[in-house]
C-alpha positions as CSV (number, residue, x, y, z in Angstrom):
1,M,8.8,5.1,-4.7
2,E,7.5,6.1,-1.1
3,I,6.3,4.0,1.8
4,F,3.8,5.1,4.4
5,S,2.3,3.6,7.4
6,F,-1.4,3.2,8.1
7,T,-1.0,0.8,11.4
8,K,-3.5,0.6,14.2
9,E,-1.1,2.9,16.4
10,L,-1.6,5.7,14.0
11,G,-5.4,5.8,13.8
12,K,-7.8,7.4,16.0
13,K,-10.3,5.9,18.1
14,V,-14.2,6.4,16.8
15,T,-16.8,6.4,19.3
16,H,-19.8,8.2,17.1
17,F,-22.9,6.2,16.9
18,D,-22.1,4.2,20.1
19,S,-19.1,3.0,17.8
20,N,-15.9,1.4,19.4
21,F,-12.9,0.7,16.7
22,I,-9.8,2.4,15.5
23,M,-9.5,4.2,12.1
24,S,-6.3,4.9,10.3
25,K,-7.0,6.9,7.3
26,I,-5.4,6.3,4.2
27,T,-6.5,8.6,1.1
28,V,-9.1,11.0,-0.2
29,I,-10.3,10.1,-4.1
30,E,-12.7,11.6,-6.2
31,E,-11.4,9.9,-9.5
32,E,-12.2,6.8,-11.2
33,T,-10.3,4.2,-9.0
34,R,-9.8,0.5,-9.5
35,I,-9.3,-1.3,-6.1
36,G,-8.0,-5.0,-5.9
37,G,-6.9,-7.8,-3.5
38,M,-3.6,-9.8,-4.1
39,Y,-2.6,-12.5,-2.6
40,L,0.9,-13.6,-2.9
41,E,2.0,-17.3,-1.7
42,A,5.4,-18.2,-0.4
43,G,7.8,-17.2,-3.2
44,G,5.5,-15.2,-4.7
45,V,6.2,-12.0,-7.1
46,I,4.6,-9.3,-8.8
47,G,7.1,-8.9,-11.8
48,Y,9.1,-5.9,-12.4
49,H,6.9,-3.7,-14.6
50,Q,5.9,-0.2,-15.0
51,A,2.8,1.4,-13.2
52,K,-0.1,2.0,-15.6
53,S,-1.3,4.8,-13.3
54,P,-0.3,5.9,-9.8
55,Q,-0.7,3.0,-7.5
56,L,-1.0,2.4,-3.6
57,L,-0.3,-1.5,-2.3
58,L,-1.6,-1.6,1.2
59,V,0.2,-4.8,3.0
60,V,-2.6,-6.3,5.3
61,K,-0.8,-9.3,6.3
62,G,2.5,-10.9,5.9
63,E,5.8,-9.4,4.8
64,G,8.0,-9.0,1.5
65,L,10.6,-6.8,-0.4
66,V,9.4,-3.8,-3.0
67,K,11.4,-1.8,-5.1
68,G,10.8,1.1,-7.2
69,G,12.8,3.0,-9.7
70,S,16.2,3.0,-7.3
71,N,16.3,-0.8,-8.0
72,E,16.9,-1.4,-4.3
73,Y,14.7,-3.6,-2.3
74,L,13.0,-2.2,0.8
75,A,11.3,-4.6,3.5
76,V,7.6,-4.1,4.1
77,S,4.8,-5.7,6.3
78,E,1.3,-5.5,7.5
79,G,0.4,-1.6,8.0
80,D,2.7,-0.6,5.1
81,A,1.3,1.1,2.2
82,V,4.0,1.5,-0.7
83,Y,3.3,4.1,-3.4
84,W,4.4,4.3,-7.3
85,E,4.3,7.0,-9.3
86,E,2.6,6.6,-13.0
87,G,5.6,5.1,-15.2
88,E,7.6,3.9,-12.3
89,W,9.2,0.8,-12.9
90,H,8.5,-1.6,-9.5
91,E,8.2,-5.2,-8.1
92,T,6.7,-6.8,-4.8
93,K,8.1,-10.3,-3.8
94,T,7.6,-12.4,-0.6
95,D,9.4,-15.4,0.6
96,S,6.5,-16.3,3.2
97,G,3.7,-15.0,1.8
98,L,1.6,-11.4,1.5
99,T,-1.9,-10.2,1.3
100,A,-2.5,-6.5,0.1
101,I,-4.9,-4.1,-1.2
102,V,-4.2,-2.2,-4.5
103,L,-5.6,1.1,-5.4
104,E,-5.2,2.3,-8.8
105,S,-6.0,5.9,-9.6
106,K,-4.7,9.0,-11.5
107,E,-5.5,11.1,-8.0
108,L,-3.9,9.4,-5.5
109,S,-2.2,11.3,-2.8
110,P,-1.3,9.3,0.3
111,G,0.7,11.9,1.8
112,L,-2.2,13.9,2.8
113,L,-3.4,11.4,5.4
114,M,-0.8,8.9,6.3
115,E,2.8,9.3,7.8
116,R,5.8,8.5,5.7
117,K,7.8,5.8,7.2
């Protein structure tokens, strides 16, 4: 398991085409990719299971705890991106609630564009 960051502070201001926003890059993917939204209420859990493919969990709201193969829980919150390898056992849980986007693809390389936390 690796934890990266995609916070506003790590982004770059975009002004092309009269734009005015900050873009925090996450990854580049050319392979087939599944993208989903996950909404964990207070006390919610994504149970301990093996990743069927490389997975990237992008925390967009709330906070929680994640663990990978080391079986040690680490705290995550808004702006954190958690990466698990294919076959890696992992779990996500929250006491207060957590909203995330998950990407699943054979070709995930979050370390190319994001900083490790």
